[in-house]
TITORDO-857433 format. One record per residue (C-alpha): residue in three letters; x, y negated, z negated. Coordinates in steps of 0.5 Angstrom, whole numbers, plus 500, padded with zeros to 3 digits. Last residue first. Example, Ala and Ser with C-alpha at 12.3 -4.5 7.8 and 13.67 -1.06 7.14 Angstrom:
<atoms>
SER527502486 ALA525509484 
</atoms>
This chain:
<atoms>
PHE502430832 LEU498436830 GLU502439824 LEU507434820 ASP503429814 GLY498434814 VAL502440811 ASP503436806 PRO510432805 ARG514433798 TRP520429798 ALA524429792 ALA530433794 PHE526436800 ASN533439803 ARG535431805 PHE529427803 ALA532424797 ASP539423799 LEU536419805 PRO538412803 GLU534406805 GLN540402809 THR536401816 VAL534405820 ARG536411818 SER534419820 ILE531425819 THR530431822 VAL525436820 VAL525444821 PRO517447822 GLY515451817 ILE518458816 SER521456808 ARG517462804 LYS513462798 PHE509467796 ALA501467794 LEU500473789 GLY499468783 GLY493464786 LEU492460793 VAL491453790 GLN495451785 LYS500456790 GLY501450794 PHE504446790 PHE511445794 GLY510450800 ASP505447803 ALA499451804 THR497457808 ILE492462808 TYR492469811 HIS486474815 VAL480469814 GLY474471816 HIS471465816 GLU465466810 ARG471471806 ALA477465807 ARG471460804 THR470463798 ARG477465797 VAL478457798 ILE472455793 ASP475460787 LYS481457788 LEU478450788 GLN475451782 SER481453778 ALA484447781 ALA478442778 LYS479445771 SER486444771 GLU485437772 THR488432777 PHE485434784 PHE487433791 PHE488438797 ASN491437803 THR493441810 ILE490448808 ARG491452814 MET487458814 GLU489463819 ARG485468824 GLY489473826 LEU497475828 ARG496474835 SER493467834 ASP487464831 LYS487457827 LEU481455822 ARG482448819 TYR483446811 ILE481440807 VAL481441800 LEU478436795 GLY477436787 GLU473432781 VAL469428786 HIS462425783 ASN457426780 ALA458434780 GLY464435782 VAL468440786 GLY471441793 ASP470442801 ALA472439806 PHE473442814 TYR477440820 ALA476441827 ALA482439832 VAL484435837 PRO480429838 SER481427830 ASP476422828 ARG473426822 TYR481429820 ARG486423820 TRP482418821 LEU477419815 LEU483421812 TYR487415812 PRO481410811 GLN480414804 THR487413802 VAL493417802 PRO500414801 THR504419803 THR508423798 ILE516421795 TRP515425788 ASP515422781 LYS508419782 MET504425784 LYS500425778 ARG499417779 ALA497418787 HIS492424785 ARG488419779 GLU488414785 LEU486419790 LEU480421785 ALA478414784 PRO478413792 LEU473420793 SER468417789 PRO464413794 ASP463420799 GLU465420806 LEU471425805 LEU465429803 SER461430810 LEU467433813 ASN464439816 GLY468442821 ALA465446828 ALA468453828 SER469455836 LYS474462836 ALA480461839 PRO482467844 ALA487471841 PRO494469841 GLY499473847 GLN499480847 LYS506484846 SER503487839 LEU507489833 LEU506482829 GLY499483831 MET499489828 ALA503487822 ILE497481821 ARG492486821 VAL495491815 PRO496485811 SER489482811 ARG489477805 MET496474806 ASP497468802 ILE502464805 THR506458801 VAL510454806 PRO517451806 VAL519446811 ARG526447814 GLY531442812 ALA533435812 GLU537436818 GLU541429821 TRP540425826 GLY546422829 MET545421836 LYS548428838 LEU544431832 TYR537429836 GLY539431842 PRO541438839 LYS534438836 SER530437843 LYS531444846 GLU530448839 ASN524444837 PRO523437834 THR520436827 ASN520428826 PHE523423822 VAL525415822 MET527411816 GLN526404814 ILE522400818 ASN524393818 MET520391824 GLU527388827 GLY530395825 CYS525399829 LYS526395835 ALA533398834 LEU530404834 LEU526403840 ALA533401844 LYS536408842 THR531412843 LEU530408851 LYS537409852 SER537417849 PHE531418853 ILE533415860 GLY540418860 LYS541420867 GLY539427866 GLN531427869 PHE529421873 ASP526425879 PRO522429873 HIS519423870 THR522422863 ALA517424857 THR517422849 ASP511423844 VAL513424837 ALA518420833 ARG515418826 VAL516412823 ALA518410816 GLU516404811 ILE518406804 ARG514404799 ARG516403792 ASP515404784 SER511410783 THR513413790 HIS511412797 TRP512415804 ALA509410810 TRP508412818 ARG508409824 MET508413830 PHE515413834 ALA514413842 ARG518413847 VAL516413855 GLY520414862 VAL520414870 LEU514408870 ARG515406877 ASP515398879 SER521400881 ASP524403876 VAL520403869 ALA523405862 LEU517405858 LEU517403850 VAL512404845 PRO512401837 SER506405834 GLN500401832 GLY500400825 PHE499405818 PRO492406819 ASN493409826 GLY487407831 VAL493404836 HIS498410837 LYS495417834 TRP488415836 ARG490412842 TRP494417845 PHE488422844 GLN484418847 GLU487417854 SER489425854 LYS494429853 PRO492436850 MET497440846 LEU502446846 SER500448854 GLU498441856 GLY504440861 LEU510436859 SER513432865 LEU507431869 LYS502431863 LEU506426860 LEU507422865 ALA499422866 VAL498419860 ILE503413860 GLU500412867 PRO493411863 ILE496407857 ASP499403861 ALA494396861 GLU494397853 ALA502394854 ALA509398853 PRO515394851 ARG520394857 ILE526397859 GLU528396866 MET532400871 
</atoms>
């Protein structure tokens, strides 16, 4: 069996293997989605390794490029995302071999750390390879319709059919947005966060092929506050999931709260979620924090210390950093 880097021509066969091995129940697989995530990513193209047996693709392992920063440093990172092994070759250690080989490749690329959000089935494999749990992501919740949510919890029915809602992201193209993002980054200088730029937001939200997002903001002649969200229907009701928000003045924060409440009413939302670190700033005093997000695992690639990432001591990922991928 040969392990080699993936090439452009391999993408159709990679997507076919992902569909065969994983199905499409959680996330649709397509060449468009793969190219958006692994080729068009503004942090850089993903390192991808393949396992090939007699010219037959039997395994794939992809790490998605990412970055974290504070006021005085940038941490090059990858997120362990797509992996699949052909059903005929499972149980032969292909996942472990590809993962260890790809970590070695990342070391050569001066990537410092790797993170991901494994499910309960895949997490033991990562822990066995020396990864560690950073903790469960905290989430801030505003229950706008507790009765509807309680009925959903008691119901044995599956998720409600998704309601179509076209996104509106024209605000992300506003020429004044970079100035807000720069001021917001200075406000967050003591935390480890994603280095957000206007091209990043356009890639992440406008160009996403698998979810529709909305952007709303405040400011007369320039953007002084911005909130990005999407709608998600489940058996609990309709969720308004705030993936990112930016502001630097308290007046803008108050105005964003008003916008969030107004849009929640317009969309018929039953509950609103935001990150568990600063989410109350746009959800208000009735919102509460719970550690109900995904479990995050981390590992060093180089000698980058991981203390600040453990239990989110200084690490403040946004919802948009972790969902969807």
